[in-house]
C-alpha positions as CSV (number, residue, x, y, z in Angstrom):
1,Q,11.1,-11.3,11.7
2,L,8.2,-10.2,9.6
3,R,9.1,-10.3,5.9
4,L,7.0,-8.5,3.2
5,V,7.2,-9.2,-0.5
6,E,5.4,-6.9,-3.1
7,S,4.3,-7.7,-6.5
8,G,1.9,-6.5,-9.2
9,G,3.6,-3.3,-10.4
10,G,4.1,-2.5,-14.1
11,L,3.0,-0.3,-16.9
12,V,-0.6,0.8,-17.4
13,Q,-2.4,3.4,-19.6
14,P,-4.1,6.4,-18.0
15,G,-7.5,5.4,-16.8
16,G,-6.4,1.9,-16.3
17,S,-6.2,-0.2,-13.1
18,L,-3.6,-2.2,-11.3
19,T,-3.6,-4.4,-8.2
20,L,-0.6,-4.6,-5.9
21,S,0.0,-7.4,-3.4
22,C,1.9,-7.4,-0.2
23,A,2.5,-10.9,0.9
24,A,3.7,-11.3,4.5
25,S,5.4,-14.1,6.4
26,G,2.7,-13.9,9.0
27,F,0.4,-11.4,10.5
28,H,-1.2,-11.1,14.0
29,S,-4.6,-9.4,14.6
30,D,-3.0,-6.3,16.1
31,D,-0.8,-5.6,13.1
32,A,-1.3,-2.9,10.6
33,V,0.0,-2.3,7.1
34,G,0.6,1.0,5.6
35,W,1.0,2.0,2.0
36,F,3.5,4.6,0.8
37,R,4.7,5.9,-2.5
38,Q,7.6,7.9,-3.9
39,T,6.6,9.9,-7.0
40,P,9.1,11.9,-9.1
41,G,10.0,15.2,-7.6
42,K,8.1,14.6,-4.3
43,Q,8.9,13.2,-1.0
44,R,7.6,9.8,0.1
45,E,3.9,10.0,1.3
46,A,1.7,7.8,3.3
47,F,-1.7,7.3,1.6
48,A,-3.5,4.3,3.1
49,V,-3.5,2.0,6.1
50,I,-5.3,-1.2,6.9
51,N,-5.6,-2.9,10.3
52,I,-5.3,-6.7,10.0
53,G,-7.7,-7.6,12.7
54,D,-10.9,-5.9,11.7
55,G,-10.0,-4.6,8.2
56,S,-10.6,-1.0,9.1
57,T,-8.9,1.4,6.8
58,V,-7.7,5.1,6.6
59,Y,-7.1,6.8,3.3
60,L,-5.4,10.1,2.1
61,E,-8.5,12.1,1.2
62,S,-7.3,12.8,-2.4
63,L,-7.0,9.2,-3.2
64,R,-9.9,7.5,-1.4
65,N,-12.1,7.4,-4.4
66,R,-9.6,5.6,-6.6
67,F,-7.6,3.4,-4.2
68,T,-8.9,0.5,-2.1
69,V,-6.9,-1.5,0.5
70,S,-8.1,-5.1,1.5
71,R,-6.7,-8.1,3.1
72,D,-6.8,-11.9,2.9
73,R,-6.1,-13.1,6.3
74,P,-5.6,-16.8,5.6
75,K,-3.0,-15.9,2.9
76,N,-1.4,-13.2,5.0
77,T,-1.7,-10.8,2.1
78,V,-2.8,-7.2,1.7
79,F,-4.0,-5.9,-1.6
80,L,-4.0,-2.4,-3.1
81,Q,-6.6,-1.9,-5.8
82,M,-5.8,1.2,-7.9
83,N,-8.3,2.5,-10.4
84,S,-8.6,5.5,-12.9
85,L,-4.8,5.8,-12.8
86,K,-3.2,9.1,-13.8
87,P,0.4,9.8,-14.9
88,E,1.1,11.6,-11.6
89,D,0.5,8.3,-9.9
90,T,3.7,7.1,-11.3
91,G,6.3,6.1,-8.8
92,V,7.6,3.4,-6.4
93,Y,5.0,1.9,-4.1
94,Y,5.8,0.4,-0.7
95,C,4.0,-1.6,1.9
96,A,5.1,-1.5,5.5
97,A,4.0,-3.3,8.7
98,R,3.9,-2.5,12.4
99,E,2.7,-4.1,15.6
100,G,-0.3,-2.2,16.9
101,I,-3.3,-0.7,15.2
102,V,-3.1,2.6,13.3
103,T,-6.1,5.1,13.1
104,E,-4.4,7.8,11.1
105,L,-1.7,8.3,8.4
106,T,1.6,8.6,10.1
107,S,5.3,8.9,9.0
108,E,7.4,5.9,7.9
109,I,9.1,5.9,11.4
110,W,6.0,4.2,12.8
111,Y,6.7,1.1,10.7
112,D,9.3,-1.6,11.4
113,Y,9.0,-3.9,8.4
114,W,9.2,-2.9,4.7
115,G,8.5,-4.5,1.4
116,Q,11.1,-4.0,-1.4
117,G,8.9,-1.5,-3.3
118,T,7.4,-1.9,-6.8
119,Q,7.3,0.4,-9.8
120,V,4.1,1.7,-11.1
121,T,4.2,3.6,-14.4
122,V,1.1,5.2,-15.9
123,S,1.8,6.3,-19.4
124,S,0.3,6.1,-22.9
């Protein structure tokens, strides 16, 4: 059973940065981790994916210049670096994992294991 624990959320001013962590009980080289967020008044959206084995990534086009996903394989941890944050980025952020590589943003039904979610609030 793959378990994911998220951390790093909090309150940040517009224009600021946050790094979220997604720590897993263990990864295999064919695993992938997706990032989702639920923002007020909108449905949950997938915005990034990283493949554990080679580190390849996929981003939602509107966020690729501000958000970066990386992984530390020895620590079984995936990171989400968020820069130039805007109030509309406020919401609950989730990491999720699946067995098998991912080459595009997909719906949440592709993922079998989920973190608990962490709140990100961007406000003055």
